[in-house]
Phi, psi and omega in degrees: 000134180281153180293153180294134179293141179259149176301145180279344179287159177303140184306322181294326178288323178296317178298317179296316179299315179299321178295318180296313180298318181296337182281351181252112181300148176068012175247130182245134175285135179235173176085124180278309183262338178230090183301137178206168173231151178208158175228128181052038178081003180254114180291134178236355172203151170201162181244118182277176186298333180278348182099008178276132180263134177249138178235141173262116181234161174295163181305313181293315179295322179297314180298316180294318180297314180300317180292314184293322187250011181049043181271179177221168177291146182275139177240129178225127179056035178080005181245135179273000000 
């Protein structure tokens, strides 16, 4: 049996992501090397290899989140 794959993100970021996911009832963390969450097959959060967390939010919630936390849009593989 091969060893279980470890997430590529820094361990402290994976631990923080796991704590956030665990705080939300009925949400399960998925993904061995790229942690993510999804509902009905639609991914709404993930942790990339650098430890950056991406969230899928509605337009209004996204604008408020960006303003409140001085965040930015996530870019993956050259796509925002």
